[in-house]
C-alpha positions in Angstrom: -15.0 -62.6 -2.2 -14.8 -59.5 0.1 -18.4 -58.4 -0.5 -19.6 -59.6 2.9 -16.6 -58.3 4.8 -17.3 -55.6 7.4 -14.1 -53.7 7.7 -15.9 -51.1 9.8 -15.3 -53.4 12.8 -11.6 -52.3 12.6 -12.5 -48.7 12.6 -14.8 -49.2 15.6 -12.2 -51.0 17.7 -8.8 -49.8 16.6 -8.3 -47.7 19.8 -8.9 -50.8 22.0 -6.7 -52.9 19.8 -3.7 -50.6 19.9 -4.0 -48.7 23.2 -4.8 -51.8 25.2 -3.7 -54.9 23.2 -0.6 -53.6 21.3 0.5 -51.5 24.3 0.6 -54.7 26.4 2.5 -56.6 23.7 5.1 -53.8 23.3 5.5 -53.4 27.0 6.0 -57.2 27.6 8.4 -57.4 24.6 10.5 -54.5 25.8 10.8 -55.7 29.4 11.4 -59.3 28.4 14.1 -58.2 25.9 15.9 -56.2 28.6 15.6 -58.9 31.2 16.5 -61.6 28.7 19.7 -59.9 27.5 20.8 -59.3 31.1 20.1 -62.9 32.2 21.4 -64.3 28.9 24.7 -62.4 29.3 25.1 -63.8 32.8 24.4 -67.3 31.4 26.9 -66.8 28.6 29.6 -65.8 31.0 28.7 -68.8 33.2 28.9 -71.2 30.2 32.3 -69.8 29.3 33.5 -69.9 32.9 36.4 -72.0 34.0 34.4 -73.1 37.0 33.1 -76.5 35.8 30.0 -76.9 37.9 28.8 -73.4 37.0 29.4 -74.1 33.3 27.6 -77.4 33.4 24.6 -76.0 35.3 24.3 -73.0 32.9 24.7 -75.3 29.8 22.2 -77.8 31.2 19.6 -75.1 31.8 20.0 -73.5 28.3 19.7 -76.9 26.6 16.8 -78.0 28.7 14.7 -74.8 28.1 15.5 -74.6 24.4 14.2 -78.2 24.0 10.7 -77.4 25.4 8.0 -75.6 23.4 7.4 -72.1 24.6 3.6 -72.6 25.0 4.4 -75.3 27.6 6.8 -73.1 29.4 4.1 -70.4 29.6 1.6 -72.9 31.1 4.2 -74.2 33.6 5.3 -70.9 34.8 1.7 -69.6 35.0 0.6 -72.4 37.3 3.9 -73.3 39.1 5.5 -69.9 39.7 3.1 -69.1 42.7 4.1 -72.3 44.4 7.8 -72.0 43.5 7.8 -68.4 44.7 6.2 -69.5 48.0 8.8 -72.2 48.5 11.7 -69.8 47.8 10.3 -67.2 50.1 9.9 -69.8 52.8 13.5 -70.8 52.6 14.8 -67.2 52.8 12.3 -66.2 55.5 14.0 -68.8 57.7 17.4 -67.2 57.1 16.5 -63.5 57.1 12.9 -63.0 58.1 13.2 -59.3 58.6 14.7 -58.7 55.1 12.1 -60.9 53.4 9.2 -59.2 55.2 10.6 -55.8 54.2 11.0 -56.9 50.6 7.5 -58.4 50.4 6.0 -55.3 51.9 7.8 -53.1 49.4 6.6 -55.2 46.5 3.1 -55.3 47.9 3.1 -59.1 48.1 1.0 -60.9 50.6 2.4 -64.3 51.6 1.2 -67.0 54.0 3.4 -69.9 54.8 2.4 -73.0 52.8 0.2 -71.0 50.4 1.0 -69.9 46.9 1.9 -66.3 46.3 -0.2 -64.2 44.0 2.0 -63.4 41.1 -0.4 -62.2 38.5 -0.7 -63.0 34.8 1.6 -60.2 33.6 4.3 -61.0 36.1 4.1 -64.7 35.3 4.4 -64.0 31.6 7.3 -61.6 32.1 9.2 -64.2 34.1 8.4 -66.8 31.6 9.7 -64.8 28.6 12.8 -63.6 30.4 13.8 -67.1 31.5 13.0 -68.6 28.1 14.5 -65.9 25.8 17.6 -65.6 28.0 18.6 -69.0 26.7 18.6 -67.7 23.1 20.2 -64.4 24.0 22.8 -66.5 25.9 23.9 -68.4 22.8 24.0 -65.1 20.8 26.2 -63.4 23.5 28.4 -66.5 23.8 29.1 -66.4 20.1 29.8 -62.7 20.4 32.2 -63.2 23.3 34.0 -66.0 21.5 34.4 -63.8 18.4 36.7 -61.4 20.3 40.3 -62.2 19.9 41.9 -63.9 22.9 44.8 -61.5 22.5 42.6 -58.7 23.7 41.7 -60.7 26.8 45.3 -61.4 27.6 46.1 -57.7 27.0 43.6 -56.8 29.6 45.2 -59.2 32.1 48.6 -57.7 31.2 47.2 -54.3 32.2 46.3 -55.6 35.6 42.6 -56.0 35.0 40.8 -59.0 36.6 38.3 -61.2 34.7 35.2 -59.1 35.3 37.0 -55.8 34.5 38.3 -57.3 31.3 34.8 -58.6 30.3 33.1 -55.3 31.2 35.6 -52.9 29.7 37.0 -54.8 26.7 35.1 -57.9 25.7 31.4 -57.2 26.3 31.3 -53.8 24.6 32.7 -55.3 21.4 30.5 -58.4 21.7 27.4 -56.3 22.0 28.3 -54.3 19.0 29.0 -57.4 16.9 25.8 -59.1 18.0 23.5 -56.1 17.9 21.8 -57.2 14.6 21.3 -60.7 15.9 20.0 -59.6 19.2 17.5 -57.3 17.5 16.4 -60.1 15.2 15.8 -62.3 18.2 13.8 -59.5 19.7 11.6 -59.5 16.6 11.0 -63.2 17.1 10.2 -62.4 20.8 7.6 -59.8 19.6 5.9 -62.5 17.6 6.1 -65.1 20.4 4.4 -62.7 22.9 1.2 -63.5 21.0 1.2 -66.9 22.7 0.0 -65.3 26.0 -3.4 -65.4 24.2 -3.7 -69.0 25.5 -4.0 -67.6 29.0 -6.8 -65.2 27.9 -4.5 -62.2 28.4 -5.4 -59.1 26.4 -2.4 -58.7 24.2 -2.9 -57.6 20.6 -4.1 -61.0 19.4 -6.2 -61.4 22.5 -7.9 -58.1 22.1 -8.6 -58.8 18.4 -10.0 -62.2 19.4 -12.4 -60.6 21.9 -13.6 -58.1 19.3 -14.0 -60.9 16.7 -16.0 -63.0 19.1 -18.2 -60.1 20.2 -19.0 -58.9 16.6 -18.8 -62.3 14.9 -16.1 -61.0 12.5 -13.3 -63.5 13.0 -12.0 -63.3 9.4 -11.7 -59.5 9.3 -10.0 -59.2 12.6 -7.5 -62.0 12.1 -6.6 -60.7 8.6 -6.0 -57.3 10.2 -3.9 -58.8 12.9 -1.8 -60.7 10.3 -1.4 -57.5 8.3 -0.2 -55.5 11.3 2.3 -58.2 12.4 3.6 -58.4 8.8 4.1 -54.7 8.5 5.8 -54.3 11.8 8.0 -57.4 11.6 9.0 -56.7 8.0 9.8 -53.1 8.8 11.8 -54.1 11.8 13.7 -56.8 9.9 14.5 -54.3 7.2 15.8 -51.9 9.7 18.0 -54.6 11.3 19.4 -55.4 7.8 20.3 -51.7 7.3 21.9 -51.6 10.7 23.9 -54.8 10.0 25.2 -53.2 6.7 26.3 -50.1 8.5 28.1 -52.1 11.2 29.8 -54.2 8.6 31.0 -51.0 6.9 32.4 -49.8 10.2 34.4 -53.0 10.6 
C-alpha cells in the first residue's frame, strides 16, 4: 500500500512547513486566544450586567455569532472589514479628525474617504477569530463568574469596593482559575479552527502543506503528515489540560 509513497517530500519541505506554516498558525492562535479572552470577558460582564440594554446587546451578539459557521464569518470579515473600517473611520474623523489622522499615521494605514481601507489577510483573520472565539470564551467566563458564591461579592461591597473593583480583585481571579482547563480546551479547538484560513489561500500549516503537495504531486503524503502533526499536538495539549485539571481539582 505504501510502496509508491514518497516520504522524502516531507524531509525536503519540513522547514517551510514549520518555520512558515506552523509559525503562522501558532502566532494567529496565540493572538486570537489573548484577544478572544479579553473581549470574551468583557462580553461576559456585559451579559451579567444589570443594565438591560447592554445585557441584551451582548447576548444577541453572542447568540448570533455562535449560530453562524466559522468559515462564513472568515469570508465575511475578509471582504467586509475594509468597508466597515472605512465607515467607522469616516464617522470618527468627523468628530476628532486630528486624533484619527494621528492614529492612522501611527498604524501606517492609508485611508481615502469613501474607499475601503487595506486591512490585510492576517489582520482580517485575526479580527475574525477574536470576534468569533470571544463568544465561546464569553460563555466559559460567564459560567466561571456565576460559579463564585454571591456571598463573596456582597463581602466585597461590604468592604467598600465598587462593582469593577469587586470583579477585578475577588471574582475574576477565582473565575479564571476555575475555568483555566476549559479555556485551554477551547484554545486547542481554536488551534484546529485556524486551519480554515486555508480557504483564503493564506500560508498556514495546512496551506503550506497544500502548496507543497500541489507542487510535487504528493497530496496523500502531505495530508497524512498534516493529520499526524495535528493529532500529536492536539492530543498532547489535551492530555496536558487533563493533568492541569486534576491538579486544580486537588487544590480545591
